[in-house]
C-alpha positions in Angstrom: -11.5 6.9 -4.9 -12.8 4.0 -7.1 -12.6 0.3 -6.8 -9.0 -0.7 -7.7 -7.9 2.8 -6.8 -4.1 3.9 -6.5 -2.2 2.1 -3.9 -3.0 2.0 -0.3 -4.9 4.5 1.8 -3.3 5.3 5.2 -5.1 6.4 8.3 -6.8 9.9 7.3 -4.5 12.7 8.5 -5.2 16.0 10.5 -2.8 18.9 9.9 -2.2 21.2 12.9 -0.2 24.3 13.3 3.5 23.7 13.7 5.4 24.1 17.2 7.4 26.9 17.7 5.3 29.7 16.3 4.5 31.6 19.2 6.9 33.2 22.1 10.4 34.1 21.5 12.2 37.0 19.5 10.3 37.5 16.2 13.8 36.3 14.2 13.3 32.8 15.8 9.9 32.2 14.5 9.2 30.2 11.2 8.5 32.6 8.1 6.6 29.5 6.5 6.0 26.1 8.1 3.5 23.3 6.9 3.0 19.8 9.0 1.0 17.0 8.2 -0.3 15.0 11.1 -1.8 11.5 10.8 -3.8 10.0 13.7 -2.9 6.6 13.5 -5.0 5.5 16.1 -6.9 6.9 19.1 -4.2 8.9 21.2 -1.2 8.4 18.9 -0.5 10.8 16.1 2.6 11.5 13.9 3.8 14.5 12.6 6.3 15.3 9.4 7.3 18.8 8.1 6.5 19.7 4.2 9.7 20.9 2.8 8.1 21.8 -0.7 5.1 20.9 -2.7 6.6 19.6 -6.2 3.5 19.2 -8.0 -0.6 18.8 -7.7 -3.5 17.7 -9.7 -7.3 17.3 -9.1 -8.8 14.3 -10.8 -12.2 12.9 -11.0 -11.5 10.9 -8.1 -9.1 12.6 -5.9 -6.5 15.1 -5.3 -3.0 14.2 -6.1 0.1 15.6 -4.8 4.0 14.9 -5.1 6.0 16.9 -2.2 9.0 16.6 -0.6 8.6 15.5 3.3 11.5 16.2 5.4 11.6 12.7 7.1 10.9 10.7 3.8 12.1 12.7 0.6 9.7 12.7 -2.3 6.5 11.5 -1.5 3.3 10.4 -3.5 0.1 11.6 -1.5 -3.5 11.2 -2.4 -6.4 13.1 -0.7 -3.6 14.1 1.9 -2.8 10.4 2.5 0.7 9.3 2.3 0.7 6.5 -0.3 4.6 6.0 -0.9 8.1 7.6 0.0 11.3 7.8 -1.5 12.9 6.4 1.6 10.8 3.2 1.5 8.7 2.7 -1.1 10.9 -0.2 -2.3 10.2 -2.1 1.0 6.5 -2.4 0.7 6.3 -2.9 -3.1 9.1 -5.7 -2.8 7.6 -7.1 0.2 4.0 -7.1 -1.8 5.2 -8.7 -5.1 8.0 -10.9 -4.8 7.0 -13.4 -2.2 4.2 -14.5 -4.2 6.2 -14.3 -7.5 8.8 -16.3 -5.8 6.8 -19.0 -4.4 5.2 -19.5 -7.9 7.1 -22.0 -9.9 7.1 -20.0 -13.3 4.8 -17.1 -13.1 3.7 -15.8 -16.6 0.6 -13.9 -16.2 -0.1 -11.4 -13.4 -3.1 -9.2 -12.7 -2.6 -6.2 -10.4 -5.5 -4.6 -8.8 -4.8 -1.1 -8.2 -1.4 0.2 -7.9 -1.6 3.3 -9.9 1.8 4.9 -9.1 3.5 2.2 -11.1 5.7 0.7 -8.8 3.9 -2.6 -8.2 4.3 -3.1 -12.0 7.9 -2.3 -12.0 8.6 -4.9 -9.4 6.6 -7.6 -11.2 8.2 -6.7 -14.6 11.5 -7.3 -13.2 10.9 -11.3 -13.5 12.1 -12.8 -16.4 9.5 -15.5 -16.8 6.5 -12.8 -16.9 5.0 -12.4 -20.6 1.8 -10.4 -19.7 0.9 -8.1 -16.8 -2.4 -6.6 -16.7 -2.7 -3.6 -14.4 -6.3 -2.1 -13.7 -6.5 1.3 -12.1 -9.7 3.6 -11.9 -8.1 6.8 -12.2 -6.3 8.0 -15.6 -5.4 11.2 -14.1 -3.3 9.6 -11.2 -1.6 7.2 -13.8 -0.6 10.0 -16.0 0.4 12.2 -13.0 2.7 9.6 -11.6 4.3 8.9 -15.0 5.1 12.6 -15.1 6.6 12.8 -11.6 7.5 9.4 -10.3 10.7 8.9 -12.7 11.7 5.6 -10.7 8.8 3.8 -12.4 9.4 4.9 -15.9 10.4 1.6 -17.0 7.3 -0.1 -16.3 5.0 2.1 -18.2 7.1 1.5 -21.6 7.4 -2.1 -20.9 5.5 -4.2 -23.7 4.3 -6.6 -21.4 2.3 -4.2 -19.6 -1.4 -4.0 -20.3 -2.7 -0.7 -18.5 -6.6 -0.8 -18.2 -8.3 2.3 -16.7 -11.2 0.6 -15.1 -13.1 -1.0 -11.8 -10.5 -3.6 -10.7 -13.3 -5.8 -9.8 -15.3 -5.6 -12.5 -12.4 -6.2 -15.1 -11.4 -9.4 -13.1 -14.9 -10.8 -12.8 -15.5 -10.3 -16.9 -11.9 -11.7 -17.5 -12.0 -14.9 -19.8 -8.2 -15.5 -18.9 -6.7 -16.9 -15.9 -3.6 -15.9 -14.2 -0.6 -17.3 -12.3 -0.5 -14.5 -9.6 -3.2 -11.8 -8.8 -1.9 -9.0 -6.8 -4.5 -6.6 -4.9 -2.8 -3.4 -4.2 -5.7 -1.5 -3.0 -7.2 1.0 -0.4 -7.4 -0.2 3.2 -11.2 -1.0 4.2 -12.6 2.1 5.5 -16.0 2.7 6.6 -17.9 4.3 3.8 -15.1 3.7 1.5 -15.1 2.0 -1.9 -12.7 -1.1 -1.4 -14.0 -2.7 1.6 -15.9 -5.3 -0.7 -12.7 -6.2 -2.1 -11.7 -7.8 1.3 -14.8 -10.2 1.3 -15.2 -13.9 1.0 -17.3 -13.3 -2.0 -14.7 -11.4 -3.7 -12.2 -13.9 -2.9 -14.2 -16.7 -4.2 -14.3 -15.1 -7.5 -10.5 -14.4 -7.5 -9.8 -18.1 -6.9 -11.7 -18.9 -10.1 -9.6 -16.6 -12.0 -6.2 -18.5 -11.0 -4.4 -21.1 -12.8 -3.9 -24.3 -11.3 -1.0 -23.4 -8.8 -1.8 -20.0 -8.7 -1.1 -17.5 -6.0 -3.2 -14.6 -4.4 -1.6 -11.8 -2.3 -3.3 -8.9 -0.7 -2.1 -6.1 1.2 -3.8 -6.3 4.9 -3.3 -3.1 6.5 -1.7 -2.5 9.8 0.2 -5.5 11.2 1.6 -3.9 14.6 1.4 -5.2 18.1 -1.5 -3.4 18.8 -3.5 -3.1 15.5 -3.0 -6.5 13.8 -6.4 -7.7 15.4 -8.5 -4.9 13.6 -8.1 -5.9 9.8 -5.0 -8.0 9.2 -6.3 -11.0 11.1 -9.8 -10.7 9.9 -8.3 -10.7 6.2 -6.4 -14.0 7.0 -9.5 -15.7 8.3 -11.5 -14.6 5.4 -8.8 -16.0 3.1 -8.7 -19.1 4.8 -12.3 -19.8 4.5 -11.5 -19.8 0.6 -7.9 -20.9 -0.3 -6.5 -24.2 1.2 -3.2 -22.5 2.5 -2.8 -18.8 3.8 0.5 -17.5 4.5 0.4 -14.2 6.8 3.4 -12.0 6.9 4.5 -8.4 7.8 7.3 -5.7 7.8 7.9 -2.5 9.6 7.2 0.4 7.1 9.1 3.5 8.4 6.7 5.9 6.6 3.7 4.2 7.7 5.0 4.4 11.5 3.9 0.8 11.8 4.3 -3.0 10.5 2.4 -3.5 7.5 0.8 -6.8 6.7 0.2 -8.7 3.8 -1.5 -12.5 3.0 -0.5 -14.7 0.4 -3.1 -17.3 -0.5 -2.1 -20.3 -2.3 -4.5 -22.7 -4.4 -1.9 -25.4 -4.0 -2.4 -26.9 -0.2 1.2 -28.4 -0.1 2.9 -25.1 -0.7 4.9 -23.7 1.9 6.9 -20.3 2.6 9.8 -22.3 4.1 12.3 -21.9 1.8 16.1 -21.6 3.0 17.8 -18.4 2.4 20.2 -20.0 0.1 17.0 -21.2 -2.1 15.5 -17.5 -1.9 18.7 -16.2 -3.2 19.1 -18.4 -6.0 15.4 -17.6 -7.1 16.2 -14.0 -6.9 19.5 -14.3 -8.9 17.8 -16.7 -11.5 14.3 -14.8 -12.1 14.9 -11.3 -11.2 16.5 -8.5 -13.3 18.7 -6.1 -11.2 19.6 -6.2 -7.5 16.5 -6.0 -5.0 17.3 -3.3 -2.2 15.4 -5.0 0.5 14.5 -8.7 0.1 16.8 -11.5 -0.1 17.4 -15.0 1.7 17.8 -13.5 5.0 15.1 -10.9 5.3 12.8 -13.6 3.7 12.9 -15.5 7.0 11.9 -12.3 9.0 8.8 -11.5 6.9 7.3 -14.6 7.8 8.7 -15.1 11.5 5.6 -13.6 13.3 5.6 -12.8 17.1 3.9 -15.3 19.5 1.1 -12.6 20.0 0.5 -12.5 16.2 0.1 -16.4 15.9 -2.2 -16.4 18.7 -4.4 -13.7 17.4 -4.5 -15.4 13.9 -5.6 -18.8 15.6 -8.3 -17.3 17.7 -9.6 -15.1 14.9 -13.3 -16.0 13.7 -14.3 -13.1 11.8 -14.9 -14.0 8.2 -15.8 -10.6 6.4 -18.7 -10.9 3.9 -20.8 -8.0 2.0 -22.8 -7.9 5.4 -20.0 -8.5 8.1 -16.8 -6.3 8.0 -14.0 -4.8 9.9 -12.7 -1.3 9.2 -9.7 0.7 9.5 -9.6 3.7 11.8 -10.3 7.0 9.9 -10.5 10.1 11.5 -11.3 12.6 8.5 -8.8 15.4 7.0 -7.9 18.6 7.6 -5.2 21.2 6.0 -3.4 23.7 8.3 -0.9 26.1 7.2 0.8 28.8 9.2 1.8 32.1 7.4 3.7 33.8 10.3 6.1 36.3 8.8 9.7 36.1 10.6 10.0 39.7 11.1 6.4 40.3 12.7 6.0 40.6 16.1 2.4 39.5 16.0 1.9 35.8 16.9 -0.8 34.8 15.0 -2.6 31.5 15.0 -2.8 29.6 11.9 -5.4 29.4 9.4 -6.9 25.9 9.4 -9.3 24.8 6.4 -11.4 21.9 6.7 -11.2 19.4 3.8 -13.3 16.8 2.5 
């Protein structure tokens, strides 16, 4: 996947044979069973069953699938990795977009790096003040595929305020002569050998700050933020942003399909800005600024986003890593494989599943 690719990359999955395929009467065996297994960290894996593959395509950059997973409903997967799910994509995208937009007094111009499925643009364009939203994703095939198969984002694609650019998100922002009120980086996680780790560096954030209008806000997704994983990338991104911006606000939220808390950071060019808005003030800004009703975020849940545990706050205080082109932290990445069981229900043979290695 290229720079500014589509959405985020979860830790890479391994698919294994489904349980219950051997032993017992033949009639009790599954005729067809496909499972995806993700290795979330060393010694911890999660599994979910594929009900139906709805559509697939292969772009220049990556394999893209829309499928129905039993726990999550319709899901977007890229190179076998969960990107977003019907069950909770609104939690991720509302958490990514609206805190930055609400903290800005009047966001008119917005830059999105990545976000190829269209959900980030969908949430940005709900803001009545927005006059122009530039979204840059490198994979035209992913964008067209998502237009065809993710109807929940269809209004964003036809909104005249959206300017879609198929290119490298870093390059386009560097070359832009315009400045933005809000910059949203909805990128892949920093994976060793991956294309996006340089978009989490001090050098990149220094460039981003020059592209913000006075009082501008940058927000970036920052990977896993659970109690055992937040010290790997999330805290380092915070430390790196603090080396560039006068004020950085960390926050997190549990994402069901990601099987962990997920983290973001707001980087504010105004040193006096704060997230300490009352529930009433947040609700008022949502009502005044946003078209339609949000499904997750309101004044009460806003307080929860920024209410970090004692452990998280301690980790942030002690974090010293500033990521540069020569110093980095990477997410756990195990590689990928696909497995499928084709055992027939009326067969007495308890065959093992066929396993294919993927790139």
